[in-house]
C-alpha positions, 0 to 999 in steps of 0.5 A: 616248405617241405624239408628232408634231413638225413642224420646218422642214427647216433648223431641226432644233432648234425644232419648229414644232408638237407633240402627243401627241394621237392624233387630232390626230397622224392629222389632221396626218399625213393632210394630207400623205398619211400614214396613222396609226391606233390598233389594239387587241387583247385578246391579251397580246403579250410580247417573244419571242412567235412571229410566229404569235401576233402576227399572229393577234392583229391578224389582222382589222386585217391583213386589212382593210389586205391588201384596201385596199392589195393587200399580198402579204407580211406579216412580224414583226420583233422587236428586243430591247435586247440584240440582238447586231447592234442597232448595225448594224441601227440605222445600216441605217435612219438615212439618208434614203431612199425606197421604191418602195412604201408602208412600212407599220409596226404596232408591236405593242410598243415604240417607233420614231421615224420622221422624214419629209421632206416639202417643207421640213418634217420630220414626226417621228413617235414610234410606240409600241405600237398605232400603225400608220404608212403612209408613201407610196412615194417619201417621203423619211424615216428610221428610228431604233430607238434605241441600246437598240431594243425593238419588235415590228413588223408589216410589210406589203409589196406587194413579196414581196421586202420592204424595199428602200431608195433612199437619197438621199445627203442628210445631213439625218438626222444633224442631227435629234434621234434616238430616245434 
């Protein structure tokens, strides 16, 4: 189940707010400019499904976002618990960073944990299958796929080069809960 917990950035042990209600999560994130929505499909998305099948299942929502946000590139990333590079891939996203474009992710399967450092708060968002999150450009954040990652995500980019991170050098991510 999707979840939002909000922490003071100085107290990573005790959430100040928590909810598993999708509407409440979307409303809370909306107050800080983060888009969070639920997509539905009748298609069965299975691990290992070809990218064309996954993209086809969500074609209408993808096209709507492309029109609204000017996204030029769309791809699919699928990582299974037995992926040989899972540890290196996990470490790649664990440090606080920003992007010069919105980070848009739709989880067609599995889960991942986004932590957004906004002002003096950390918004920890557990995204599950069916969740779309759009982190605005310049937002400090990190992502944890867990030690045994299992997810299928559709990514949308305005930059055809794809994912480019600007690391902040702040060690805050190491003090917050991980996706275990």
